[in-house]
Residue frames as a rotation matrix with the C-alpha (Angstrom) as fourth column:
UNK 1
0.054 0.098 -0.994 3.43
0.529 -0.847 -0.055 -36.35
-0.847 -0.523 -0.097 9.45
UNK 2
0.729 0.331 0.600 2.49
0.683 -0.418 -0.599 -33.76
0.052 0.846 -0.530 6.88
UNK 3
-0.512 -0.858 0.042 5.08
0.859 -0.512 -0.005 -31.26
0.026 0.034 0.999 5.75
UNK 4
-0.342 0.355 -0.870 4.31
0.298 -0.837 -0.459 -27.63
-0.891 -0.416 0.180 6.21
UNK 5
-0.862 -0.054 -0.505 4.12
-0.443 -0.407 0.799 -27.19
-0.248 0.912 0.326 2.45
UNK 6
-0.770 0.601 -0.213 1.40
0.355 0.681 0.640 -29.89
0.530 0.417 -0.738 2.16
UNK 7
-0.340 0.576 -0.744 -0.50
0.860 -0.129 -0.493 -28.29
-0.380 -0.807 -0.452 5.03
UNK 8
-0.532 0.026 -0.846 -0.38
-0.159 -0.985 0.070 -24.88
-0.831 0.172 0.528 3.30
UNK 9
-0.946 0.175 -0.274 -1.49
-0.255 0.123 0.959 -26.41
0.201 0.977 -0.072 0.01
UNK 10
-0.560 0.770 -0.306 -4.50
0.767 0.621 0.161 -28.13
0.314 -0.144 -0.938 1.59
UNK 11
-0.283 0.381 -0.880 -5.50
0.666 -0.582 -0.466 -24.94
-0.690 -0.718 -0.090 3.50
UNK 12
-0.175 0.090 -0.980 -5.29
-0.283 -0.959 -0.037 -22.68
-0.943 0.270 0.193 0.54
UNK 13
-0.599 -0.061 0.799 -6.48
0.589 0.642 0.491 -24.77
-0.542 0.765 -0.348 -2.28
UNK 14
0.431 0.770 0.471 -9.06
0.900 -0.400 -0.171 -22.14
0.057 0.498 -0.866 -3.09
UNK 15
-0.404 -0.691 0.599 -7.48
0.705 -0.653 -0.278 -18.84
0.583 0.310 0.751 -4.23
UNK 16
0.239 0.584 0.776 -10.04
-0.106 -0.779 0.618 -16.79
0.965 -0.230 -0.124 -2.31
UNK 17
0.962 0.086 -0.258 -8.73
0.222 0.300 0.928 -18.31
0.157 -0.950 0.270 0.96
UNK 18
0.187 -0.982 0.022 -5.07
0.921 0.167 -0.351 -17.60
0.341 0.086 0.936 0.22
UNK 19
0.323 -0.195 -0.926 -3.37
0.632 -0.684 0.364 -14.78
-0.704 -0.703 -0.098 2.20
UNK 20
-0.748 -0.659 0.076 -1.80
0.455 -0.426 0.782 -13.57
-0.483 0.619 0.619 -1.01
UNK 21
-0.372 0.718 0.588 -5.27
0.713 -0.185 0.676 -13.00
0.594 0.671 -0.443 -2.60
UNK 22
0.582 0.578 -0.573 -6.43
0.809 -0.483 0.335 -11.11
-0.083 -0.658 -0.748 0.53
UNK 23
-0.177 -0.739 -0.650 -3.32
0.517 -0.632 0.578 -8.97
-0.838 -0.233 0.494 0.34
UNK 24
-0.857 -0.263 0.444 -3.79
0.506 -0.263 0.822 -8.25
-0.099 0.928 0.358 -3.38
UNK 25
0.018 0.964 0.267 -7.46
0.840 -0.159 0.519 -7.47
0.543 0.215 -0.812 -2.99
UNK 26
0.727 0.378 -0.573 -6.80
0.672 -0.564 0.480 -4.91
-0.141 -0.734 -0.664 -0.15
UNK 27
0.401 -0.688 -0.605 -3.32
-0.009 -0.663 0.749 -3.49
-0.916 -0.295 -0.271 -0.76
UNK 28
-0.406 -0.578 0.708 -2.47
0.662 0.349 0.664 -4.58
-0.631 0.738 0.241 -4.32
UNK 29
0.680 0.693 0.242 -3.40
0.639 -0.396 -0.660 -2.88
-0.361 0.603 -0.712 -7.47
UNK 30
0.355 -0.510 0.783 -1.95
0.767 -0.320 -0.556 -0.10
0.534 0.798 0.278 -9.43
UNK 31
0.209 -0.187 0.960 -1.82
-0.109 -0.980 -0.167 2.77
0.972 -0.070 -0.225 -7.03
UNK 32
0.957 0.217 0.190 -1.79
-0.205 0.049 0.978 1.60
0.203 -0.975 0.091 -3.32
UNK 33
0.539 -0.829 -0.149 1.68
0.819 0.475 0.321 0.07
-0.195 -0.295 0.935 -3.35
UNK 34
-0.076 -0.618 0.782 3.01
0.695 -0.595 -0.403 3.26
0.715 0.513 0.475 -5.05
UNK 35
0.498 0.366 0.786 1.37
-0.265 -0.799 0.540 5.48
0.826 -0.477 -0.301 -2.39
UNK 36
0.988 -0.139 -0.065 2.78
0.118 0.423 0.899 3.34
-0.098 -0.896 0.434 0.35
UNK 37
0.238 -0.951 0.195 6.28
0.967 0.213 -0.142 3.41
0.094 0.223 0.970 -1.19
UNK 38
0.012 -0.244 0.970 6.23
0.283 -0.929 -0.238 7.21
0.959 0.277 0.058 -1.53
UNK 39
0.750 0.394 0.532 5.20
-0.372 -0.413 0.831 7.55
0.547 -0.821 -0.163 2.05
UNK 40
0.817 -0.550 -0.174 7.98
0.560 0.682 0.471 5.19
-0.140 -0.482 0.865 3.09
UNK 41
-0.036 -0.859 0.511 10.49
0.922 -0.226 -0.316 7.38
0.386 0.460 0.799 1.32
UNK 42
-0.366 -0.073 0.928 9.09
0.209 -0.978 0.005 10.70
0.907 0.196 0.373 2.37
UNK 43
-0.872 0.072 -0.484 7.47
0.489 0.135 -0.862 10.05
0.004 -0.988 -0.153 5.75
UNK 44
-0.120 0.856 -0.502 4.91
0.431 -0.411 -0.804 12.79
-0.894 -0.313 -0.319 5.34
UNK 45
-0.918 -0.108 0.381 3.29
0.393 -0.358 0.847 14.03
0.045 0.927 0.372 2.13
UNK 46
-0.436 0.792 -0.427 0.47
-0.416 -0.598 -0.685 16.46
-0.798 -0.122 0.590 1.35
UNK 47
0.452 0.686 0.570 -2.30
0.288 0.492 -0.822 15.43
-0.844 0.536 0.025 -1.12
UNK 48
0.889 -0.034 -0.456 -0.88
-0.405 -0.523 -0.750 17.67
-0.213 0.852 -0.479 -3.86
UNK 49
-0.122 -0.993 -0.012 2.58
-0.927 0.109 0.358 16.27
-0.354 0.054 -0.934 -3.39
UNK 50
-0.363 0.069 0.929 1.24
-0.013 0.997 -0.079 12.79
-0.932 -0.041 -0.361 -3.78
UNK 51
0.695 0.703 0.153 -0.80
0.230 -0.016 -0.973 13.81
-0.681 0.711 -0.173 -6.81
UNK 52
0.667 -0.491 -0.559 2.24
-0.728 -0.587 -0.354 15.31
-0.154 0.644 -0.750 -8.47
UNK 53
-0.306 -0.873 0.380 4.52
-0.814 0.447 0.371 12.34
-0.493 -0.197 -0.847 -7.65
UNK 54
-0.366 0.334 0.869 2.12
0.256 0.934 -0.251 9.73
-0.895 0.131 -0.427 -9.18
UNK 55
-0.795 -0.019 -0.606 1.97
-0.548 -0.406 0.731 10.13
-0.260 0.914 0.312 -12.93
UNK 56
-0.745 0.541 -0.390 -1.48
-0.160 0.423 0.892 9.22
0.648 0.727 -0.229 -14.43
UNK 57
-0.543 0.622 -0.564 -3.61
0.838 0.444 -0.317 9.09
0.054 -0.645 -0.762 -11.25
UNK 58
-0.092 0.631 0.770 -6.70
0.255 -0.733 0.631 11.28
0.962 0.255 -0.093 -11.00
UNK 59
-0.701 -0.147 0.698 -7.38
-0.567 -0.478 -0.671 13.28
0.432 -0.866 0.252 -7.88
UNK 60
0.353 0.913 0.207 -10.54
-0.896 0.266 0.356 11.27
0.269 -0.311 0.911 -7.37
UNK 61
0.668 -0.155 -0.728 -8.70
0.057 0.986 -0.157 7.97
0.742 0.064 0.667 -7.59
UNK 62
-0.488 -0.866 0.112 -5.96
0.057 -0.159 -0.986 9.32
0.871 -0.475 0.127 -5.24
UNK 63
-0.423 0.417 0.805 -8.51
-0.858 -0.470 -0.207 10.36
0.292 -0.778 0.556 -2.74
UNK 64
0.673 0.717 -0.182 -10.25
-0.646 0.689 0.328 6.94
0.360 -0.103 0.927 -2.90
UNK 65
0.311 -0.655 -0.688 -6.99
0.293 0.755 -0.586 5.02
0.904 -0.019 0.427 -2.56
UNK 66
-0.699 -0.595 0.396 -6.06
-0.169 -0.401 -0.900 7.05
0.694 -0.697 0.180 0.40
UNK 67
0.010 0.777 0.630 -9.40
-0.987 -0.094 0.131 6.63
0.161 -0.623 0.766 2.09
UNK 68
0.739 0.252 -0.625 -9.07
-0.236 0.966 0.110 2.78
0.631 0.066 0.773 1.53
UNK 69
-0.130 -0.916 -0.380 -5.60
0.319 0.324 -0.891 2.79
0.939 -0.237 0.250 3.09
UNK 70
-0.583 0.023 0.812 -6.93
-0.673 -0.573 -0.467 4.84
0.455 -0.819 0.350 6.02
UNK 71
0.536 0.840 0.078 -9.69
-0.792 0.469 0.392 2.20
0.293 -0.272 0.917 6.58
UNK 72
0.642 -0.353 -0.681 -7.01
0.187 0.933 -0.308 -0.43
0.744 0.070 0.665 6.65
UNK 73
0.962 -0.268 -0.053 -5.08
-0.080 -0.461 0.884 1.58
-0.261 -0.846 -0.465 9.16
UNK 74
0.338 -0.887 0.315 -2.10
0.938 0.346 -0.033 1.77
-0.079 0.307 0.949 6.93
UNK 75
-0.549 -0.367 0.751 -2.16
0.483 -0.873 -0.073 5.52
0.682 0.322 0.656 6.33
UNK 76
-0.061 0.440 -0.896 -2.97
0.909 -0.347 -0.232 8.20
-0.413 -0.828 -0.379 8.83
UNK 77
-0.022 0.205 0.978 -4.54
0.683 -0.711 0.165 11.46
0.730 0.672 -0.125 7.66
UNK 78
-0.315 -0.030 -0.949 -3.97
0.809 -0.531 -0.252 14.72
-0.496 -0.847 0.192 9.59
UNK 79
0.147 0.480 0.865 -6.01
0.774 -0.600 0.201 17.73
0.615 0.640 -0.460 8.74
UNK 80
-0.754 -0.421 -0.504 -5.05
0.634 -0.666 -0.392 21.27
-0.171 -0.616 0.769 9.81
UNK 81
0.282 0.956 -0.076 -7.80
0.899 -0.291 -0.327 23.86
-0.335 0.024 -0.942 10.44
UNK 82
-0.423 -0.524 -0.739 -6.34
0.117 -0.841 0.529 26.48
-0.898 0.137 0.417 8.10
UNK 83
0.825 0.520 0.221 -7.38
0.331 -0.128 -0.935 28.15
-0.458 0.845 -0.278 4.81
UNK 84
0.132 0.508 -0.851 -6.50
-0.818 0.540 0.196 26.90
0.559 0.671 0.487 2.31
UNK 85
0.902 0.286 0.324 -6.92
-0.422 0.743 0.520 23.39
-0.092 -0.606 0.790 3.73
UNK 86
-0.092 -0.973 -0.214 -3.89
-0.927 0.162 -0.338 21.54
0.363 0.167 -0.917 4.68
UNK 87
0.870 0.382 0.311 -3.89
-0.460 0.856 0.236 17.73
-0.176 -0.349 0.921 4.87
UNK 88
-0.217 -0.967 -0.131 -0.91
-0.974 0.223 -0.041 15.53
0.069 0.118 -0.991 5.48
UNK 89
0.882 0.364 -0.299 -0.58
-0.353 0.931 0.090 11.72
0.312 0.026 0.950 5.06
UNK 90
-0.274 -0.939 0.206 1.86
-0.945 0.224 -0.238 9.38
0.177 -0.260 -0.949 6.81
UNK 91
-0.115 0.155 -0.981 2.18
-0.140 0.975 0.170 5.68
0.983 0.157 -0.090 7.33
UNK 92
0.702 0.320 0.636 1.04
-0.692 0.098 0.715 4.11
0.167 -0.942 0.290 10.56
UNK 93
-0.245 -0.809 0.534 3.27
-0.789 0.487 0.376 1.49
-0.564 -0.329 -0.757 12.21
UNK 94
0.287 0.440 0.851 1.14
0.163 0.853 -0.496 -1.14
-0.944 0.281 0.173 10.40
UNK 95
0.988 0.030 -0.153 1.99
-0.133 -0.351 -0.927 0.73
-0.081 0.936 -0.343 7.11
UNK 96
0.348 -0.936 -0.053 5.66
-0.938 -0.347 -0.024 0.95
0.004 0.058 -0.998 7.92
UNK 97
0.048 -0.291 0.956 5.75
-0.420 0.862 0.283 -2.78
-0.906 -0.415 -0.081 8.51
UNK 98
0.867 0.357 0.348 5.32
0.167 0.449 -0.878 -3.23
-0.470 0.819 0.329 4.77
UNK 99
0.576 -0.656 -0.488 8.72
-0.758 -0.652 -0.016 -1.73
-0.308 0.379 -0.873 4.03
UNK 100
-0.374 -0.748 0.547 10.68
-0.470 0.662 0.584 -4.99
-0.799 -0.039 -0.599 4.02
UNK 101
0.028 0.466 0.884 8.16
0.486 0.767 -0.420 -6.77
-0.874 0.441 -0.205 1.75
UNK 102
0.908 0.386 -0.164 7.97
0.102 -0.583 -0.806 -3.83
-0.407 0.714 -0.569 -0.68
UNK 103
0.203 -0.944 -0.259 11.77
-0.843 -0.303 0.444 -3.56
-0.498 0.129 -0.858 -0.82
UNK 104
-0.439 -0.390 0.810 11.99
-0.074 0.914 0.400 -7.22
-0.896 0.116 -0.430 -1.76
UNK 105
0.493 0.674 0.551 9.34
0.600 0.195 -0.776 -6.86
-0.630 0.713 -0.308 -4.44
UNK 106
0.859 -0.177 -0.481 11.18
-0.393 -0.830 -0.395 -3.82
-0.329 0.528 -0.783 -5.85
UNK 107
-0.154 -0.987 0.056 14.48
-0.727 0.151 0.670 -5.63
-0.669 0.062 -0.741 -5.87
UNK 108
-0.266 0.113 0.957 12.96
0.375 0.927 -0.005 -8.72
-0.888 0.358 -0.288 -7.54
UNK 109
0.769 0.636 0.066 11.33
0.347 -0.329 -0.878 -6.41
-0.536 0.698 -0.474 -10.12
UNK 110
0.549 -0.648 -0.527 14.59
-0.723 -0.685 0.090 -4.64
-0.419 0.332 -0.845 -10.91
UNK 111
-0.465 -0.761 0.452 16.26
-0.511 0.648 0.565 -8.00
-0.723 0.032 -0.690 -11.48
UNK 112
-0.689 0.160 0.707 13.57
0.380 0.910 0.164 -9.73
-0.618 0.382 -0.688 -13.48
UNK 113
0.351 0.882 0.315 11.14
0.822 -0.129 -0.554 -7.25
-0.448 0.453 -0.770 -15.14
UNK 114
-0.520 -0.656 -0.547 13.32
0.306 -0.741 0.598 -4.95
-0.797 0.143 0.586 -17.10
């Protein structure tokens, strides 16, 4: 009988098939984890609040990252019909489910990547 580890190794010998690769391609990168973390901490944020909170991100890049997270159903966008435009972002339940994993990554980083 094969161990679970051997089964996993066989199944994911190609990096492109690995769930970690899928995660990193869709949610990884420089900005998306930061956006998710900020929304975990603040629940609801407006576009300008996110822009000010993330040093070095352009508005175009922030907009694209938020659209990508919306498509993945991790972030929900709410637009209000007012002038000037008011748009709020919050995490969906799917997005909130990342909290434990991101917390573990943050803790590991604090211990090992000073």
